[in-house]
LUMGU-97568 format. One record per residue (C-alpha): residue number from 1; residue in one letter; x, y, z. Coordinates in nm, 2 decimals, padded with zeros to 4 digits, always signed. Layout:
NUM,A,X,Y,Z
...
This chain:
1,X,-01.11,+00.38,-01.22
2,X,-01.12,+00.00,-01.30
3,X,-00.92,-00.29,-01.15
4,X,-00.75,-00.35,-01.49
5,X,-00.62,+00.01,-01.51
6,X,-00.43,-00.01,-01.17
7,X,-00.05,-00.06,-01.20
8,X,+00.19,-00.15,-00.92
9,X,+00.42,+00.15,-00.87
10,X,+00.18,+00.38,-01.02
11,X,+00.08,+00.71,-00.83
12,X,-00.29,+00.77,-00.80
13,X,-00.52,+01.03,-00.64
14,X,-00.72,+00.84,-00.38
15,X,-00.95,+00.96,-00.10
16,X,-00.79,+00.87,+00.24
17,X,-00.94,+00.99,+00.56
18,X,-01.17,+01.24,+00.38
19,X,-00.89,+01.40,+00.18
20,X,-00.78,+01.34,-00.18
21,X,-00.41,+01.27,-00.17
22,X,-00.15,+01.10,-00.40
23,X,-00.07,+00.74,-00.31
24,X,+00.18,+00.51,-00.47
25,X,+00.07,+00.15,-00.51
26,X,+00.33,-00.08,-00.37
27,X,+00.18,-00.43,-00.40
28,X,-00.14,-00.63,-00.45
29,X,-00.30,-00.72,-00.12
30,X,-00.35,-01.09,-00.05
31,X,-00.68,-00.99,+00.09
32,X,-00.79,-00.80,-00.22
33,X,-00.73,-00.45,-00.33
34,X,-00.37,-00.30,-00.31
35,X,-00.12,-00.19,-00.05
36,X,-00.01,+00.16,-00.10
37,X,+00.17,+00.44,+00.06
38,X,+00.04,+00.80,+00.11
39,X,+00.31,+01.02,-00.05
40,X,+00.22,+01.32,+00.17
41,X,+00.25,+01.15,+00.51
42,X,+00.46,+00.83,+00.41
43,X,+00.19,+00.61,+00.59
44,X,+00.08,+00.27,+00.47
45,X,-00.27,+00.26,+00.35
46,X,-00.49,-00.01,+00.20
47,X,-00.69,+00.04,-00.11
48,X,-00.97,-00.20,-00.10
49,X,-01.12,-00.13,-00.43
50,X,-01.04,+00.05,-00.75
51,X,-01.33,+00.29,-00.69
52,X,-01.12,+00.46,-00.42
53,X,-00.87,+00.57,-00.69
54,X,-00.98,+00.89,-00.87
55,X,-00.71,+00.93,-01.15
56,X,-00.35,+00.86,-01.22
57,X,-00.11,+01.13,-01.11
58,X,+00.19,+01.15,-01.36
59,X,+00.42,+01.34,-01.13
60,X,+00.38,+01.39,-00.77
61,X,+00.33,+01.75,-00.68
62,X,+00.61,+01.90,-00.47
63,X,+00.64,+02.25,-00.34
64,X,+00.82,+02.49,-00.56
65,X,+01.16,+02.59,-00.43
66,X,+01.18,+02.92,-00.25
67,X,+01.32,+03.20,-00.44
68,X,+01.62,+03.41,-00.30
69,X,+01.48,+03.73,-00.15
70,X,+01.58,+04.05,-00.34
71,X,+01.89,+04.23,-00.19
72,X,+01.82,+04.57,-00.03
73,X,+01.93,+04.87,-00.24
74,X,+02.29,+05.00,-00.19
75,X,+02.38,+05.36,-00.15
76,X,+02.50,+05.37,-00.50
77,X,+02.15,+05.24,-00.62
78,X,+01.99,+05.51,-00.42
79,X,+02.21,+05.79,-00.56
80,X,+02.16,+05.67,-00.91
81,X,+01.78,+05.68,-00.86
82,X,+01.79,+06.03,-00.73
83,X,+02.02,+06.14,-01.02
84,X,+01.77,+05.97,-01.27
85,X,+01.48,+06.16,-01.11
86,X,+01.68,+06.49,-01.16
87,X,+01.72,+06.56,-00.79
88,X,+02.05,+06.70,-00.64
89,X,+02.25,+06.48,-00.45
90,X,+02.44,+06.65,-00.16
91,X,+02.72,+06.52,+00.05
92,X,+02.58,+06.39,+00.39
93,X,+02.89,+06.21,+00.52
């Protein structure tokens, strides 16, 4: 990536501590490069050159919401399944 391509407030994939993670550029550093925040750990990082940035991330990845677990079958569901299979249903109560 080139220095001219980097925008303040943008989210980019960057190699931090050996892992490629999304970082949000917060400001230009007075010492060169940019100040950024690792969006996974919320820790401040310093990007010294544009070469550390891999590509722009349009939307930060977030885990998908967990789906509700299916409800267990009711007695009526079980009886309907037995009837559908053609088996006789007796009274057990």
